[in-house]
C-alpha positions as CSV (number, residue, x, y, z in Angstrom):
1,M,12.2,-0.8,33.7
2,R,10.0,2.2,34.2
3,I,8.8,3.8,30.9
4,A,7.0,6.9,30.4
5,S,4.8,7.7,27.4
6,C,4.4,11.2,26.6
7,Q,1.5,11.8,24.6
8,I,1.5,15.3,23.3
9,V,-0.1,17.6,20.3
10,S,3.1,19.0,18.6
11,G,2.4,21.9,16.3
12,P,4.3,23.5,13.3
13,D,7.0,25.2,15.4
14,P,9.7,23.3,16.5
15,K,11.0,25.5,19.1
16,A,7.3,25.5,20.6
17,N,7.5,21.8,20.5
18,L,10.7,21.4,22.4
19,E,8.8,23.0,25.6
20,L,6.5,20.1,25.2
21,V,9.5,17.9,25.2
22,A,11.0,19.8,28.1
23,D,7.8,19.3,30.1
24,G,7.4,15.6,29.5
25,V,11.1,14.6,30.4
26,R,10.6,16.6,33.4
27,R,7.6,14.7,34.5
28,A,8.8,11.4,33.3
29,A,12.4,12.0,35.5
30,E,10.1,13.1,38.3
31,A,8.2,9.7,38.2
32,G,11.4,7.8,38.1
33,A,11.3,6.9,34.5
34,D,14.5,5.2,32.7
35,L,12.9,6.3,29.2
36,A,10.5,8.9,28.0
37,V,8.9,8.3,24.7
38,F,7.6,10.9,22.8
39,P,5.6,10.3,19.4
40,E,6.6,10.6,15.7
41,A,6.5,14.1,14.5
42,T,7.4,15.7,18.1
43,M,9.7,18.2,16.1
44,A,6.7,19.4,13.7
45,C,3.1,18.1,13.1
46,F,2.4,16.6,9.8
47,G,0.5,18.7,7.3
48,I,3.2,21.1,6.9
49,K,6.0,21.7,4.6
50,L,8.6,19.4,6.2
51,G,11.8,20.4,4.2
52,P,12.4,23.8,5.5
53,L,12.4,22.9,9.1
54,A,14.4,19.5,8.8
55,E,17.7,19.5,10.6
56,P,20.7,17.2,10.9
57,L,21.0,15.2,14.0
58,D,23.9,17.6,15.1
59,G,21.4,20.5,14.7
60,P,20.0,22.7,17.1
61,W,16.9,20.8,18.1
62,A,18.3,17.5,18.5
63,S,21.0,19.1,20.4
64,E,18.4,20.5,22.8
65,V,16.7,17.3,23.3
66,R,20.2,15.9,24.1
67,R,20.7,18.4,26.6
68,L,17.1,17.7,28.2
69,A,17.9,14.0,28.6
70,D,21.3,14.4,30.1
71,E,20.0,17.2,32.4
72,A,17.3,14.9,33.6
73,G,19.5,11.7,33.5
74,I,17.0,9.4,31.3
75,A,16.8,8.3,28.0
76,V,14.6,9.8,25.3
77,V,12.8,8.9,22.1
78,A,11.5,11.5,20.1
79,G,10.3,12.0,16.3
80,M,11.9,14.6,14.2
81,F,12.9,15.0,10.4
82,T,16.2,15.2,8.9
83,P,17.0,16.4,5.3
84,T,18.4,14.2,2.8
85,E,20.4,14.7,-0.3
86,D,17.3,14.2,-3.0
87,G,15.5,16.8,-1.3
88,R,13.0,14.8,0.7
89,V,13.3,14.4,4.7
90,T,13.8,11.3,6.5
91,N,10.9,10.4,9.4
92,T,13.7,9.9,12.1
93,L,13.4,8.9,15.8
94,L,16.2,10.5,18.0
95,I,17.1,8.1,20.6
96,T,19.5,9.8,23.2
97,G,20.4,10.1,27.0
98,R,21.9,7.4,29.4
99,G,24.6,6.7,27.1
100,L,22.7,6.5,23.9
101,D,23.1,8.6,20.8
102,T,21.9,7.0,17.8
103,S,18.7,7.2,15.4
104,Y,16.1,5.3,13.4
105,D,14.7,6.2,10.1
106,K,11.0,5.1,9.3
107,I,11.4,2.1,6.9
108,H,7.8,2.0,6.0
109,L,6.4,5.1,4.6
110,F,2.6,5.9,5.1
111,D,1.1,5.8,1.3
112,A,-2.3,4.7,2.4
113,F,-5.7,6.1,3.2
114,G,-5.3,9.1,0.7
115,F,-1.9,10.2,2.2
116,A,1.5,9.7,0.5
117,E,4.3,10.1,2.7
118,S,7.0,8.9,0.3
119,R,6.4,12.0,-1.7
120,T,8.2,14.1,0.9
121,V,9.7,11.8,3.2
122,A,12.7,9.1,2.2
123,P,12.7,5.7,3.6
124,G,15.1,4.1,6.1
125,S,16.3,0.7,5.7
126,Q,18.0,-0.6,8.8
127,P,16.2,-1.9,12.2
128,V,17.6,-0.5,15.2
129,V,17.9,-2.1,18.7
130,V,19.6,-0.2,21.4
131,D,20.7,-1.3,24.9
132,L,19.6,0.6,27.9
133,D,20.9,-0.7,31.2
134,G,20.8,-4.1,30.1
135,T,17.4,-4.2,28.4
136,K,17.4,-4.3,24.7
137,I,14.9,-2.1,23.0
138,G,13.9,-1.8,19.2
139,V,12.3,1.3,18.1
140,T,9.6,1.6,15.2
141,T,7.6,4.3,13.7
142,C,3.7,4.5,13.2
143,Y,3.1,2.6,9.9
144,D,5.7,-0.1,10.8
145,V,2.9,-1.3,13.2
146,R,1.4,-3.1,9.9
147,F,4.4,-5.2,9.2
148,P,5.0,-7.9,11.7
149,G,8.5,-9.0,9.9
150,L,10.0,-5.8,11.3
151,Y,8.6,-6.9,15.0
152,T,10.0,-10.5,14.6
153,T,13.3,-9.0,13.3
154,L,13.9,-6.9,16.3
155,A,13.0,-9.7,18.6
156,D,15.6,-11.8,16.8
157,Q,18.0,-9.0,17.5
158,G,17.5,-9.2,21.3
159,A,14.7,-6.7,21.8
160,S,12.3,-7.4,24.7
161,V,10.8,-4.2,24.6
162,I,9.7,-2.6,21.2
163,V,8.9,1.3,21.1
164,T,6.2,2.3,18.7
165,A,6.1,6.2,18.1
166,A,3.3,7.3,16.0
167,S,1.0,10.1,14.7
168,W,-1.9,7.7,13.7
169,G,-4.3,8.8,11.1
170,A,-7.9,9.6,12.2
171,G,-10.8,7.9,10.5
172,E,-13.5,5.3,10.6
173,G,-12.3,2.1,12.6
174,K,-8.7,3.7,12.9
175,R,-8.5,3.6,16.6
176,E,-9.6,0.0,16.7
177,Q,-6.9,-0.7,13.9
178,W,-4.3,0.8,16.1
179,E,-5.1,-1.0,19.3
180,L,-5.3,-4.5,17.3
181,L,-2.1,-3.9,15.7
182,V,0.0,-2.9,18.7
183,R,-1.3,-6.1,20.5
184,A,-0.8,-8.2,17.6
185,R,2.8,-6.9,16.9
186,A,3.2,-7.8,20.9
187,L,2.2,-11.2,20.4
188,D,4.1,-11.7,17.0
189,S,7.4,-10.9,18.9
190,T,6.4,-11.9,22.6
191,S,7.8,-8.5,23.6
192,W,6.6,-5.4,25.4
193,V,5.1,-2.8,22.8
194,V,5.1,0.6,24.2
195,A,3.2,2.7,21.5
196,C,3.2,6.4,22.1
197,G,1.1,8.5,19.6
198,Q,0.1,12.1,19.0
199,A,-2.7,13.2,21.1
200,D,-6.0,14.0,19.2
201,P,-5.5,17.7,18.2
202,R,-9.4,18.4,19.0
203,S,-8.5,17.2,22.4
204,V,-6.8,21.0,22.9
205,G,-9.2,22.7,20.5
206,R,-7.2,22.7,17.4
207,E,-9.2,21.2,14.3
208,P,-7.4,19.2,12.1
209,S,-7.9,19.6,8.5
210,G,-6.7,17.7,5.2
211,T,-5.5,14.0,5.1
212,A,-2.3,14.4,7.2
213,P,-2.1,12.0,10.1
214,T,-2.2,14.4,12.9
215,G,-3.0,11.6,16.0
216,I,-5.8,10.3,17.8
217,G,-4.2,9.5,21.2
218,Y,-4.9,6.2,22.7
219,S,-1.4,5.7,23.4
220,L,-1.0,2.2,25.1
221,V,1.4,-0.6,26.4
222,A,0.8,-4.1,25.6
223,T,2.2,-7.1,27.3
224,P,4.2,-9.9,25.5
225,L,0.8,-12.1,25.3
226,G,-1.0,-9.0,23.6
227,Q,-3.1,-7.8,26.7
228,V,-3.4,-4.0,27.3
229,H,-1.3,-3.3,30.2
230,A,-2.1,0.6,30.5
231,Q,-3.7,3.2,28.0
232,L,-4.4,6.8,27.8
233,A,-7.4,8.5,26.2
234,D,-7.4,11.0,23.4
235,A,-5.8,14.2,25.2
236,P,-2.2,14.9,26.3
237,E,-1.0,13.2,29.2
238,V,2.0,11.1,30.4
239,L,1.6,7.4,31.0
240,V,4.2,5.8,33.4
241,V,4.6,2.0,33.4
242,D,6.9,-0.6,34.9
243,L,7.7,-3.6,32.7
244,D,8.7,-6.7,34.2
245,P,11.4,-8.3,32.0
246,A,10.3,-11.9,33.3
247,A,7.1,-11.5,31.6
248,V,9.0,-11.8,28.3
249,D,11.0,-15.1,29.2
250,Q,7.6,-16.4,30.6
251,A,5.9,-15.2,27.2
252,R,8.6,-16.9,25.2
253,R,8.3,-20.6,27.2
254,A,4.6,-20.4,26.6
255,V,4.0,-19.2,23.1
256,P,7.4,-19.9,21.3
257,V,6.5,-18.4,18.1
258,L,9.8,-17.3,17.6
259,A,11.6,-20.5,17.8
260,N,8.5,-22.4,15.8
261,R,8.3,-20.2,12.8
262,R,8.7,-21.9,9.4
263,F,8.8,-18.8,7.3
């Protein structure tokens, strides 16, 4: 399976961000990718009021992403915000194209490092695994990467590839934590982990302000044995990788942590 990680810097305007999606989908398709992964908050960056711009899954923003995926003939994962009845939003990953049309709502909300996502975002509750051309893919969002139980649950549900879309917060040691956590979750689940984050806004001349997590870049792909297979730097770019499904079977035979668990 060939997967493209489309590391972007989204801004506050959903329509403008669709142009970034269109460019990433085009580049992914030209590279022969089966799946294009965009970061959390692709629809609009954190640090703004999310309620007024949230749209349902059948709204114009998601519909345009569907059209782009269908036109290119590839699957797409992209972060957006959908409205809820209590006035908050859900931090949603739209999963569309190649016969897929579903979504994942972020389960673990980022109430850490001085940021309180739960004030404006309602949590999801259901892990999601999709089947893309015979390969089962689990989906997670950002802070989820700190919770190994979700990754082993996705592996239990058949996932051999787990996508992590993120808008990682900057700060001392945060890049090291990001890389360590992605590699650890690959080891926990003995799965490929494709972690696509927002690029660092400073790489495009935009100085972040406040505590909102707006991205640091360094999207990476970790092997089922926790090695870095490929990685980007801090600026916007598209990373195209080929994932060998046999590596998952080999890892699970060599290190059968899923079978050997006691808890």
